[in-house]
C-alpha positions in Angstrom: 0.0 0.0 0.0 1.1 3.5 -0.8 2.2 5.5 2.2 2.6 2.4 4.4 6.0 1.0 5.4 6.3 -2.7 5.6 7.8 -4.0 8.9 10.9 -6.1 8.5 11.4 -8.7 11.1 14.9 -9.2 12.5 16.6 -12.5 11.7 16.4 -15.2 14.2 19.1 -14.8 16.9 19.8 -11.2 16.0 19.9 -8.6 18.7 16.9 -6.5 19.2 17.2 -2.8 19.0 18.6 -1.6 22.4 19.5 -5.1 23.4 23.3 -6.0 23.9 24.6 -9.0 22.1 25.9 -11.8 24.3 29.3 -13.3 23.6 29.4 -16.9 22.6 25.9 -17.0 21.0 25.7 -18.0 17.4 25.0 -15.2 15.0 26.1 -12.6 17.4 29.4 -10.8 17.0 31.6 -10.2 20.1 33.2 -6.7 20.1 37.0 -6.7 20.1 38.6 -6.3 23.5 35.6 -7.9 25.4 36.3 -10.3 28.3 36.9 -14.0 27.4 34.1 -16.5 28.0 33.9 -17.7 31.6 35.5 -21.1 32.0 37.8 -20.8 29.1 41.6 -21.3 29.7 43.5 -18.1 30.6 45.7 -16.6 28.0 49.3 -17.9 28.2 48.3 -21.2 29.9 47.7 -24.7 28.6 44.7 -26.6 29.8 44.4 -24.2 32.8 47.9 -25.0 34.3 50.6 -22.4 35.0 53.8 -22.6 33.1 57.2 -22.3 35.0 59.3 -19.6 33.6 63.1 -19.7 33.4 63.5 -17.2 36.2 61.1 -19.1 38.4 63.2 -22.3 37.8 66.4 -20.5 38.8 64.7 -19.2 42.0 63.4 -22.6 42.9 66.7 -24.3 42.2 68.6 -21.8 44.4 66.2 -22.2 47.2 66.6 -26.0 47.1 70.4 -25.7 47.2 70.2 -23.4 50.3 67.9 -25.9 52.1 70.3 -28.8 51.4 73.3 -26.7 52.6 71.5 -25.8 55.8 70.6 -29.5 56.4 74.2 -30.6 55.9 75.5 -28.0 58.3 73.0 -29.0 60.9 74.0 -32.7 60.6 77.7 -31.8 60.9 77.0 -29.6 63.9 75.0 -32.4 65.6 77.7 -35.0 65.0 80.4 -32.7 66.6 78.2 -31.9 69.6 77.4 -35.6 70.1 81.1 -36.5 69.7 82.2 -34.1 72.4 85.6 -32.4 72.9 87.4 -35.6 73.7 86.9 -37.0 70.1 89.6 -34.7 68.6 92.8 -36.5 67.7 95.7 -35.7 70.0 99.2 -36.0 68.7 101.3 -38.1 71.1 104.4 -36.3 72.4 107.5 -38.5 72.3 109.4 -38.8 75.6 112.8 -40.2 76.4 113.2 -43.8 77.3 112.5 -44.1 81.0 115.4 -46.6 81.3 117.8 -43.9 80.0 120.4 -42.7 82.5 122.9 -40.4 80.8 126.6 -40.7 81.7 129.7 -38.6 81.0 130.1 -40.4 77.6 126.5 -40.2 76.4 124.2 -37.4 75.5 120.9 -36.8 77.2 119.2 -39.5 75.2 121.8 -42.1 76.2 123.4 -42.4 72.8 127.3 -42.4 72.8 128.8 -39.0 72.0 131.4 -38.3 69.2 134.4 -36.3 70.3 135.5 -35.8 66.6 133.3 -34.6 63.8 135.3 -36.7 61.4 134.3 -39.9 63.1 133.4 -42.5 60.3 130.1 -43.2 62.1 129.0 -39.7 61.3 127.5 -39.1 57.8 126.9 -36.0 55.8 123.2 -35.0 55.5 121.9 -32.8 52.7 119.7 -30.9 55.2 122.1 -29.6 57.9 125.6 -28.2 58.4 127.5 -30.8 60.4 126.9 -34.5 60.2 124.5 -37.0 61.7 124.9 -40.4 63.2 124.7 -42.8 60.3 122.3 -45.6 59.6 118.9 -45.6 61.2 119.3 -42.3 63.0 120.1 -40.5 59.8 117.3 -42.2 58.0 114.8 -40.9 60.5 116.1 -37.4 60.9 116.6 -36.9 57.2 113.0 -37.9 56.7 111.9 -35.3 59.2 114.0 -32.6 57.5 112.7 -33.6 54.0 109.1 -33.4 55.1 109.8 -30.1 57.0 111.3 -28.6 53.8 108.3 -29.7 51.7 105.4 -29.1 54.1 106.5 -26.5 56.7 109.0 -24.2 55.1 112.2 -24.5 53.0 115.2 -25.6 54.9 118.2 -23.2 54.9 121.2 -25.5 55.3 123.4 -22.7 56.5 121.2 -22.1 59.5 120.4 -25.7 60.2 122.8 -27.8 62.3 123.6 -31.4 63.2 126.6 -32.7 65.2 128.3 -30.5 67.7 130.2 -31.8 70.8 128.8 -29.5 73.4 126.6 -29.4 76.5 123.0 -28.4 76.4 123.0 -24.7 75.3 122.6 -22.4 78.3 123.2 -25.1 80.9 126.4 -26.4 82.4 127.6 -30.0 82.1 126.5 -30.7 85.7 123.0 -29.4 85.0 121.9 -30.5 81.6 124.6 -32.9 80.5 125.8 -33.3 76.9 123.5 -32.1 74.2 122.0 -34.7 71.8 123.9 -32.9 69.1 127.0 -34.4 70.6 125.8 -37.9 69.7 124.7 -36.8 66.2 121.1 -37.6 67.1 119.4 -34.2 66.8 119.0 -31.4 64.3 118.1 -27.7 64.4 116.2 -26.5 61.3 116.2 -22.8 60.3 117.6 -21.8 63.7 117.8 -18.1 63.0 114.0 -18.1 62.3 113.1 -20.0 65.4 115.5 -18.8 68.2 116.0 -20.7 71.4 113.4 -19.8 74.0 110.9 -18.2 71.6 107.4 -19.6 71.2 104.8 -19.3 68.4 107.5 -18.9 65.7 105.4 -21.1 63.5 101.9 -20.5 62.2 99.0 -22.8 63.1 99.2 -24.4 59.7 102.9 -25.1 60.1 102.4 -26.6 63.6 99.8 -28.9 62.1 102.3 -30.0 59.5 105.0 -30.6 62.2 102.4 -32.7 64.1 101.8 -34.8 61.1 105.6 -35.5 60.7 105.9 -36.4 64.4 103.0 -38.9 64.0 104.9 -40.6 61.2 108.1 -41.0 63.1 106.5 -41.7 66.5 107.5 -42.6 69.1 111.2 -41.9 68.5 111.4 -38.2 67.7 110.6 -35.3 70.0 110.1 -31.6 69.0 111.5 -28.8 71.0 108.3 -26.9 70.7 106.8 -29.4 73.1 109.4 -28.8 75.8 107.7 -27.9 79.0 110.3 -25.4 80.2 112.3 -23.4 77.7 111.0 -23.8 74.1 113.3 -24.9 71.3 111.1 -24.8 68.2 114.0 -25.3 65.8 115.0 -28.6 67.5 114.1 -32.2 66.6 115.8 -35.1 68.5 115.9 -38.8 68.8 114.4 -40.1 72.1 114.0 -43.8 71.3 116.6 -46.5 71.9 118.4 -48.2 69.0 115.8 -51.0 68.6 112.9 -48.5 68.4 114.7 -46.2 66.0 115.6 -49.2 63.8 111.9 -50.2 63.7 110.8 -46.7 62.6 113.6 -46.5 60.0 112.6 -49.8 58.5 109.0 -48.6 58.2 110.1 -45.4 56.5 112.2 -47.4 54.0 109.3 -49.8 53.3 111.1 -52.7 54.9 109.9 -55.3 57.3 110.8 -54.1 60.9 113.7 -56.1 62.4 112.9 -58.8 64.9 
């Protein structure tokens, strides 16, 4: 009819005038930037599970290492507390043979003295100025000096001494008797660096190395740093009898001990 407009029905599913289209419904367009449909996986995830980034993996790994370190420290601390102070190893201090009674012809350790430095029983040592009693004594003392040179400090031969026919330094014959140097059974290493009477001339690390040497040659070598009266930290001396020294010397040479 003229003058009359025909009404056009909206297509099925289309939004009515003034009505907002709902997302997810067929035939209806979702404006750009609108919120995602509820229940759908979040952007950047797969099947709704979070993905671990590289930074997160580093943080978690560092945390795990710290936890392990703390646990190890706690275990070590617990073991030390349970063990108590008496569990620490104590280096035995060599002492002279109780049967030793020095005479006018023997040194303090009861070994016979040498009146002459050219005596054929005295042998040249590469570690000291002056000779040492040959055989087992020299084997043991040379071993002490070699390890001292390698593990404590380099040996200066010019300030390291062997045989000398004299009394104990600073004491008369009647008081201290003949020095063990007189029998070629003691050595002084780097004497100028470790003067008679001085203590703590070695560092803790050096003392630890000296203790290790004494353990290897126990029980026949004493160190002057252990002397109860006047210290003599340069000094190492034989305190065992010939049989004991022979046993240690054989062990150092890799031989079967005599007897």
